[in-house]
N, C-alpha and C positions, 0 to 999 in steps of 0.2 A: 903723622900723616892725617890729613883731614878727611872727614866723611865724604866731602865732595870729590876729593881725589880718588877715593876708592869706588865711587859710584859712577861718575861721569864717564861716558864712553869717549875714547879718543876721537879726534876730528876725522872726518871722511874726506876723500878727494873732492867730493861735491862742495865741501866747505871752503876749498882752497882756490876755486875758480869762480868767475862770474856765472850767474845763473844761465845766461844765454849760451855760454861755452859748454856747460854741462849738458844742456838740452841738445846742442849740436852734436856733441860726442855720442850721445845715446839715441840719436834719431834714426839709426839704421835698423837692421833686423832685430826684432824682439821676439822672445819666446817665453811662454809660461810653463813652469815645471812643477809637478806635485811634490809634496814632502817625501823625503827618502831618495831623491834623485842625486846621482853623482854628477856634478857639473864639470869638474876638472879632476884629472887623475894624476896621482904621484908617479913621477918617472916619464910622463909625456913631455914632448917638446913644446916650448912656449910659442905657439903660432899665433895666439890671440889672447885678449883679456875679455873678461865679462864685467859689464857695469851692472850692479845690482839695483834695479829700479824699485822693487818692492819685495819684502819677505826677509827671512832670516836663514843664515847658513852657518855651518860649523866647518872648521879647518882641522883635518885629522891626518896625522902622520903615522905610518907603519914603520916600526924599527926593524932592524935586520933579523931579529928573533921572532918577528911576526906580531909583536905586541903593538897596540894602537894607543896613541896619545891624542887627546882632544886639545889642540893648542889654543884655539880661540874661536870667537863668534864674530860674525860680521852682519851688518844690517844695511838698510837702504842708503845709497850714496857712496858705497864702497866700490872699488875696482878690484876684481879678483884675478889672481894669476899674473900680476904685474911684475913680480920679482923675476920670474923665468923669462919674461919678455925683455926686461931691461938688462938682465945679466947674460942673456943668451944661453941659459942653462935649462936643464929639465926641471919639471915642477917638483917641489919638495914635499907636497902633501896633497891629499884629496880635498876637494871642496864639495860638501854635501848639503842638500836643502833640509832645513828643519821644518819649514812651513811651505806653503805654496809660494813660489818665487817667480818674479818677472825679471828677465835679464836681457841686456843688449850685448851682442857679440861685436867686438872691435878688433880688426886685424892688427897684428903687431906693429906694422909700419905706420899705421894711422895713429896708434897710441903713442909711439915714440915721437912722432911729429907734434902731437898735441902737447906732450911733456915739454919739448923744447920751445914751442911757440908761446907757452904760458909760463916759462921760466920756473918749472916745477922740480928739477932734480934736488935742490937743497931742501925744499919743503917736504918732498916725498921721503927724503932721508930722515927728517925730523919725525914724520908720521910713522915710519918704520920703527924708530926708537921708542915712540909712544906705545906701539904695539908690543914691543919687547918688554917694556916696563909693565904693561898690563898683564902680560903672560907670566912675568916673574911674580907679581903680586898675588896671582891666583894660586900659587903654590907655596906661599910663605905666610906664617903667622897663625892666628887663631882660626880654626876651621869654621866655626859658626859665623864669624864675621866675613870670611872669604866666601862662604856660601851665600850669605845675605847680599854681599856686594855684587856677586855674579848675577844673582836673580834680578837685582835692581838695575844692573847694567843691561841685561837682556830686555827688561821692560822699557828702558830708555831708548834702546836701539829700535825696537819693533813696535812699541805702543800696545803690545799685547800683555796678557797676564798668564796665559797658558802656553806651555812649550813642549814640543814633542821630544822629550829627553828622558833618559833612564838614569837611575842611580849610578849605574856603571859608567855612563858617559860623564856625569858630573864628577865622579871619582877620578876619572882620567884627567879631566880638566883641572881639578883642584889638587892633584898629586896626593890623593888620599885613598884609603881602602873603601870598598863599597859599603862595608858594615859601618865604618866611621861616618860616611855621608848619611846613611840611614839613621844613625844615632843623632847627628846634627839636625836632621829634618824633624825627628821626634822632639828634640829640645825646642826647636822653633814652634812646634805645635800645629795641629790641624786648623786652628784659628788663624794661623799665619800662612802656612803653606800646606797644600794637599799634594800627595804623590801617589801614583799607581805605577804599574809596570812600565808604562810607555809615556807618561805625561807628568809634568810638574806644573802646578797651578798656584800662583800667588793669590792668597785670599785677602790679606791685609798688609799692604806695603808699609804702613806705619810701623808695624812690628819689626820689619826688616831694618828700617832706619834705626829703631831702638836698639837692635842687636849691634849695629855698627857703632852706636854711641857708647855701648858698655865698655868699661876699661878692659884692656887685654890683660890676661893673667901675668904676663911678664912686664907690665907697665903700670905703675901706680897711678891713681887718678890725679888729675891736675887740680891743685887747690883753687878755690874760687878767687877770681881776680888776677890769676896768673895765666900766661900764654905758654 
């Protein structure tokens, strides 16, 4: 798997339609929400979707035993809550803001018409597959590389270097223990990443790329001149 594959965020809905179509879709009521706001709730009916104009959100699912799993992150250009709207089911997870976010609310019927008008069902299915692949990658392989890839992906999504995230949330996303994530942060070092109780800040993105390029323990280095 290439470094680019592990870092590049999957495409957004905004990337799949002409610019004027996206502007028209998001031209309705817009609201700005502070960090820590729950935008959509697990179990609610899919009456509308939210187009994320600016900011960063996390998708969190509560299991039947009450444990939370941080499934994914989403950035500008995303549409949130579309699965419940398209499938006519309840929402499978909460969507919570990590930073200040601007969103546009779009009624379900308007969004369904938009999808059909722009021939999006097949492309949205491919986008959902990309998301599933991204989620799977976050939980498999070398923890240092998974952590580096996640932080670089967050930077690519948001354009920021500091994120309102805890070690526990990163552990939920990466499928690891909190202490293991703390150990991985220490291995990356304060010259690469700084972390306190509520914030993760990337100091040197080059070191994150270096971590991705290091051979994985279960994979020998590729000899020079071979692919």
